Structures are given as C-alpha cells and as structure tokens.
C-alpha atoms as one frame of an Amber mdcrd trajectory, in Angstrom:
protein
  15.062 -33.257 -16.351  11.884 -34.964 -17.361   9.370 -32.481 -16.007   9.212
 -28.832 -15.045  10.424 -27.827 -11.541   7.913 -26.339  -9.152   8.588 -22.932
  -7.464   6.922 -21.172  -4.565   6.796 -17.428  -4.393   8.962 -16.056  -1.565
   7.207 -14.450   1.310   7.158 -10.709   0.781   6.423  -7.908   3.254   5.401
  -4.606   1.772   4.219  -1.302   3.159   0.827  -0.347   1.771  -1.556   2.588
   2.005  -4.993   2.744   0.453  -5.757   5.969  -1.430  -8.572   7.352   0.709
  -9.376  10.904   1.913  -8.525   9.919   5.492  -4.970   8.827   4.377  -3.995
  12.010   2.570  -1.515  13.244   5.239   0.117   9.813   5.483   0.367   9.575
   1.698   1.974  13.021   1.491   4.721  11.996   3.872   5.177   8.475   2.498
   4.971   8.759  -1.294   8.071   9.248  -3.461   9.411  12.707  -4.048   7.594
  14.390  -6.918   4.266  12.582  -6.193   1.272  14.904  -6.261  -2.084  14.387
  -4.561  -5.112  15.745  -6.270  -8.424  16.339  -4.442 -11.648  17.622  -6.028
 -14.618  17.877  -3.748 -14.981  15.478  -0.822 -14.439  12.116  -2.536 -12.586
  12.673  -5.845  -8.982  11.891  -4.990  -6.061  10.538  -6.979  -2.234  10.470
  -6.790   0.182  10.940  -9.655   3.918  10.506 -10.024   6.440   9.869 -12.751
   8.146   6.505 -13.142  10.635   5.313 -15.810   7.635   3.908 -17.624   5.836
   7.313 -17.648   3.242   8.936 -15.427   1.333   6.759 -12.946  -2.127   7.756
 -11.751  -3.734   5.997  -8.758  -7.445   6.633  -8.203  -9.121   6.602  -4.838
  -9.668   3.126  -3.409  -6.567   1.638  -4.989  -3.563   0.674  -3.012  -0.024
   2.025  -3.237   2.680  -0.526  -2.152   6.316  -0.026  -1.375   8.558  -3.098
  -1.477  11.473  -3.739   0.894  13.747  -2.460  -1.796  11.809   0.833  -2.058
  10.047   0.166  -5.331   6.502   1.633  -5.588   3.671  -0.129  -7.379  -0.131
   0.149  -7.428  -2.847  -2.523  -7.127  -6.611  -2.595  -7.348  -8.470  -3.631
  -4.180  -9.538  -7.124  -5.171  -6.104  -8.382  -6.240  -4.557  -6.665  -3.196
  -6.944  -8.476  -0.836  -6.314 -11.823  -2.624  -2.555 -11.450  -2.412  -1.839
  -9.704   0.885  -2.842  -9.995   4.501  -1.913  -7.669   7.295   1.437  -8.264
   8.984   0.474  -8.478  12.651   3.900  -8.474  14.095   3.930  -6.861  17.621
   5.775  -3.845  16.272   2.776  -2.892  14.149  -0.031  -3.609  16.585  -1.716
  -0.688  18.299  -1.849  -0.607  22.072  -5.483  -1.671  22.035  -4.673  -4.595
  19.683  -1.890  -5.687  22.004  -3.520  -5.255  25.399  -7.269  -4.926  24.858
  -9.485  -1.904  25.477  -7.859   1.113  27.056  -9.594   1.343  30.431  -8.065
   4.478  31.905
C-alpha cells in the first residue's frame, strides 16, 4: 500500500431530544433509568445521570442522543446541527407534514 485508504462515515440514525422546558415530560420517559431532571425557576434546567465514566450533566439547550444500540451521548447545539439533519421518513412525519393543513 503506497498511500492511506479513504473511509466514509457510515450513515447513522439517532434519536435526539433537546433539553428544553417544553421537552421535560418527553425526557422523563425517554432518558436512561436513574437520570434526574433538575428545574430551577422557569428556564434553569439540566439533566444528570451516571455513566461508566462518571456523572454526566447536560444543560438546557444541549442535545441528548440515543444511538441504535441504546448508547446515550450529549452534544452542544452547533456540532449537532452540523452533523445531523432530521430524518423525514414517513413514519416520523406529523399528519400536517404528510397531508398539509388540517382543514376539518
């Protein structure tokens, strides 16, 4: 071999929830067992849970990701937006996104 081989990162689909006050109930049901959600006032929100590397603390605005294998990780908003785009498979689209405005 005369030069390095080139590799492309495999496509990856993750579940992700941004730590925001409006997502607290979703986070409670979705986070790993033992995770705790802390709220002080209207906007001060963070999540904590223990990993094999020690405690993890995720402040409001950051993203929590769960891989297909169930591994949780965290990511700041700018790297998240640079690396991921929404998976718009039909299974995840809302009724309005699939069929237009609800004109009942």
